[in-house]
Structures are given as C-alpha cells and as structure tokens.
N, C-alpha and C positions, 0 to 999 in steps of 0.2 A: 542397566538403563541404556537406551539407544543414545547415540551421540551424533553430532553434526560435523565430524572430522572431514568428511568428503567435501562439504560446502566451504569449509574454512581452509582446506589445503591449497597451497600455492602452485600454480601451473603456468606453463607456457604453451602457446599454440604451436603445433607442428606445422611443417610446410604445407601439408595437405589441409590442415585446419585453416591456415591463412588463405589458401586458395579458395576453400569452401566459403569462407566469410566474404572474400572479395567478389567472388562470382555472384553471391546473393545480393550484395550491395550494387553491383553493376546492373543486375536485372531490375532491382527495385528502384534504383536511382541512376538512370542513364547519364544524367548531367553531373553526377558525382555526389558524394555524401561526406560532408565535413565531420570532424571529430565532434563538434558541437551538436550537429544534427543527430548523429548517432547517439550521443549522450542523452538528448531529449527523448529520442525514440525508446531507448532501453532503460532509462532511469539510472544510468551508471555515470559516475563523474568523468569529466573531460580528461583529466589526467590519467585515469585508469583506461579510458578508451585509447588514448595515445599509446600506452604500454601494450595493450592488446593488439593493436594494428601493427605495431613495430615488431612484435614477436620476440623481443630481446630482454624484456623485464617481466618477472612473474606477477600474477594477480591471483586472487582467490578463485576457486572453481565456481562459486556462486555468481561472481561477476561475469565470468565467461558464459555461463549458462544463461544469464539474463540477456546478454547481447545476442546470443544465438537465438534464444526464444523470441526476442523482439522481431526477428526476421523470419519467424516460422521455421527455424532450423533446429534439428536435434543435435545436441553436443554429444558426440560419440567418443569412445575410448581412443580411436585413432586420430582424433582432432587435437589432442593435447598430451603433454607429458608433465610429469611431476617435477618440481624444482625444490631443492633444499635451501634455496636462498630465503632469507627473511628480510623484510623491510625494516628499516630503522627510522623511527620518527624523530624529527629534529625539533626540539623545543625552542621557541623564540626566547631570546635573551631577556626581553621585557614583555611578559604576557599581558601587561596592562595596556599596551599600545594597540589600538584598534586600526590596523592598516590592512589593505587588501593583500592576500597572500600571492605566492608566485603563480598560481593558476587563475588569478583574477577573481577569487571569491570575495564576497563582501565582508566588511568588518563585522566581527561577531556581535558586538553590542548593538549595532544598527539592525542587523539581520534578526536578532532575537526580539528586538523591540517591535519591528514590523510584524513578525510572525505571531508574537503574543497578541497583538491587536487583531490580526486576521482570525485568530482562534475564537474571537468573541463576535464575529460577524455572521449574522443570519443563523439558520438551522436551529431556531429557537423552539421549534416543535419537536424535532427529533432528539435533541440532546436531553431535555428533561425526561422524556419517555424512557430513553436508554438508561439514564441515571437511576430511575426507579426500578427498572428491570434488573440492573446489576445488583441492586440492594436486595431485591426480593427473590430473584431466580437463582437460588444457590443450589449447587455450585455451577450449574451449566445453563447456557442460554444460546439461542440462535436468532439472528436478526436479518431481515431483508432491507437492503438499501437500494432504492430504485428511482429512476427518473430518466429524462431524456439525455442523450449524449452530452458530455461536458457540463453536467449540472453539479459537479463536485463530489461524486460518489466516493472516489478514493480519498479525497481530502477529508471527507466526513468520517470515513472509517478510521483514519489515523487520529482525528480529533477525539473521537469517542474513546479510543484506547486510553486517553489520559484519565478517564473516569474509572478505570478498572483497577481494583486492588492489586498491588504488586506488579503493576504494568512495567515498571522500570526494568525489572529482570525477567520479564515474561518471555516465553518461547513463542515467537511470532513468525508465522509463515504465510506467504501468499502463493496461491496457485492460479495461474492465468490460463484459462481455457482458450483454445484456438479453433478456428473453423475446420482445420484439417486434422485436429486431434481432439475432437469432442466425444469420441467413443468412450464409454465408461472405463474401459480397460486402460486407456491412456491416463485417466485420472488416478486409477489405482497405482499405476507405475510412478506417476509424479509424486504422489503422497508417500509411497514406499521409499523413494529416494530421500525424502525429507526426514523420515523416522528410521531409516536404515533397517528396513524389514522386507519380508516377502511381499509381493504385490497382490495381496488378498485383503479384503475388508477386515477379516478377523485379525490378521497380523498387524495391520495398520492401526486398528483400534487398540490393540494391546500396547503398541509403541507409544501412541498418544497418551494412553492411560499412565504409562510409566513416567512420561514427562510431567503430567499433571500432578503426580504425587509429590513433586519437589518444587513446582513453580506454576504460575498461571500460564495457560495455553490459549493462544489466540490464533485462529485460522481465518483467512479471507479467501473466498472462492470468487475470483473476478470473472466478469463476462458470463455469469451464470445463465444469461438468456440463451446461450448456445445449447444448453441441455434442459431448458425449460420443458417440463413434461416428464416423460418416462425416465430419461437419464437422471434427472434430479431426484425423482422419486426413488430410484434405485440407490443413489448415493445416500439418501436420508435413511432408507429402510435397512440397508446392509451395513452401513458404517456409523452414521451419526447417532441414530436412535439406540443401537446396542452399546455404543460408547457412553452415551448419557446414562443408561441403566447401570453400566459398570461403575461409573463415577459415583452415582447416587447411592449405590449399594456398598461403597467402600467405607471403611472406618473414617470418622471425621478427622481430617489432617490438623496438624498443630496450627497452621495458618489458613486463612480463608482464600485459598487459591480458586481461580475460576477457570472454566472451560467454555470458551466462547467461539461461535461461528458466525462470520459475516457472509451473507450471500449478496454479491454485488451485481446488480442488474443495470447495465449501461444503455439498454435499449427500451426500457420501460415495458417489458414483455410480461408483466404479471398476468395479463389476460390469458396467456398460454398455459399457465399452471393448471394442472388438473385438480379436481376436487379432493383427491386422495392426499395432496400435500397440505399439511395442517398450517394454515395462516391465521393469525389473530391480530386484531387492532387494539386489544386491551390486554392487560396483564392477567394471567391466570396461572399462578405458580404450581397448581396441582396438575396441569396438563403439559405435555411435551409439544409445544407449538412453536412455530416460527413467528416472531413478533414483527409485524409490518411497521416500520418506523415512518410511514407515510411518504407519499410521493414527494420528491424534491421539487421545489418551485423556483421560478426566476426571482432575481433580486428586484426590489422596487425603490423608488426615490426616497420615500418617507423612511424606510428602514435604514438605508445607507446614510442618509443625512443625520439621523439620530445617532447612529454608530459613530460617525465622524465627530459629532459634537461631544459625545462621551469620551472619545479618545483624544480630544484636542490638546489636553495638557501633555499627553505622551508624545504627540506629533509636533509640539511647538518648536522643538529644537531641530527637527528634521525637515519641516515643511519650508520650501523656498519659493513656492508659487506666488504670483502677484494677486491672484484671486483667492477667495476664502476656500479652505479645505472642503467645507460642506457644499459649496457651489460646484467645485470641480468633481466631487464624488457624484453629485446629482447628474451632472452632464455625462459622466461615464455610463451610468445606468440607463440614461435616456438614449444613448447611442447604441448600447447592446446590453440587455439585462441577463444574458446567459452567465451563470455563476463563474465559470472558469475564465470567461472573457473579462468579467469585472475584476476578479482577483488578479489577473495578469496586468490589467491597466492600472490598478492601484499600486502594484509593485513598480511599474514603470515610473509612476509619479515620484517614487523615492529612489529611482535609479537602481532598482533590483530587477532580476530576471526571475519570473515566477517558476519557470521550468527548472532552471539550473540551481537557483538559490534555495528553493523550497520544495517543489514537487520531487526533484531527483533525490532528495534526502529523506523522503518519507519511508518509514519502516515497513509498511504493508502496501 
C-alpha cells in the first residue's frame, strides 16, 4: 500500500531554497510580505511560516510544498534537505483553561463554538443533496461545487466531508491547479506524488484503489475551471472513471468506505464544460455522473437573521455588542452579501480571524 512518508517527513530549506522563496516574495510583494500575510496566502500556520523563513527549524514537506505552491513555485530537491529532528508537543498543565496560546490562537472552546455555528449557516440546498448522494452512491461519487469567486467553495467542501462515513480517518488530498501548470501532465505528476506512484493515470488509479481498501478516500480538485473542457474530460476518462469501475468491481469491504471526488470551480465556468462530461442535477445511482450541487448563491438577510435567532442561546455568553445579534448580522449582509465576506465579518464580531482561525485549518 502506498504511503505519505514524503509529505510527512521533516525538512529544512537550503540556502538556495530560501533565496528562491525570498525572490518570489520580493517580486509578488514589493512592499514586503509579513508572516501573517504569507500564512493567509498559503493556508499554513504563522508559527510554521516563521520556521520556514528562518530556515533553522524543520517543518513537514507538505507545509513547504504548500508555501511554494501558493507562489506558483515548484519545490525541487535542491530547495530542501531532510532533518532527523522531531518536534515535541508541550501539553498545557491545565487543559481545561481556555487561554490564547503563544502564537495568538483563539481559545479552543470559543473557536469550536463559533465554528460549530458557522457550519449550520446557509448551503441548505447543497448539503441535503450531498447527504442523499453519499447514502445512495456507494461506494463512489463525484460532485461539482461552483459559484462566483469567494462564494465559499472550499468552506463547503470541508463542511460536506463531515457527512461522509469514516471521514475522521479518511485519506484526504487537495490538488490546486495553477495557470502555469494546467497541462494534464502536471496533474498526473501532482497526484503521483500524493500516492507515491508513477505519473500515469493507471498507476495513480491503482494507488488510490489501495488506499480505498482500508479507508475512505476524498479528493478535491481546486480551480477546475482552469481545465474546463478537454483537460477535465481527459482526467475523468483516463483516471476517475476507470478508478470507479475498479472500486465497484472489488469485493465488498468490511466497512462502508467511500471514494469521493470534489471538482471545485471558483469562476463559475460550468458553461465551458463540453457535453461529453457527464453532469447531473438529480441522483441516478446506476450512472457514473458528476452531481451538480447547484450554483452557490449570496447570503440574504432573512436567512442570516433566522440563523442568528436559532444560534442565540449558543452566542449568549459570547456576544458583547450593544445591538441585537440579529440586527448586526442583517447589517453585515446588507453591506456585502458575498459569503466569504459575511463569514469573515461574523468572525470579527467575536474577535476571531476567519483566515487564520478557521480557513487556514481546513483539511481540504
């Protein structure tokens, strides 16, 4: 069975790797880029960013790769070196005390309360459809999540994974397509690194199949709008569809593991998809189709006020505003109804940072 030892191994940037990173940052951000900014861009914690930029403390390969990828850089062998150091976690003497940690992260209890409430906000069309699909489309299913930029596509992907059987121990991987790496061969190479296989669709499918035999497998292909059309068709025909056939023909495993694919479109480019790509708006377990979870929409006042009212008991000990929670939430949507903007402003009401406290910690 393939393993993810490469992504988990601890590495240090070499001098050339540090220069490469700094040169890219200088070009992209002439006025400078702080650790916090780079953390938001890459989705990597600030503390880890500080270690990467200093070059004197090891971090996992996957974190290095995430930072380089966020700057459209390829992490090459000459950019890093292995380290035998292991990090030691320091447990608090009193785990019941909810205080900010040394990196300024929010108290765990408060953060989990707000996050739990946000998981119940909007997307009331997409979630029930997905729940039905996970129940009926055994063991494999593919889903299109699409909408305008910053409509919460990635947030929704991660929300939906909570509905998947055995999601806690699932093998979850994200692939981020980039304008300069949208050739299908780059996609094969990225996936091959994930499963530790040769960069061919057949070898990758076999690697994914091996993972699925012992755990749920969830893949998220982000910015799929970059290969809408021929490239996406090639990915589906050469990798996904053969993999689904392989899984469906396998003996029934002891547990109901799932094989799921999220196609994440951040530019609402569904109109570019050619007719050979199978899209469906309704469940049909007998056909290998991609289920369109319906275009994401902006938030509205009625929805968010209702949500705030339902969550009022949860927020009662956290809300310190002089106005009612429902009133403030309504004003937020009136000012900007773009989902990510609304989520960000809600977090600010409770002295949280959406990007650092929630988005940066998403698994996919």
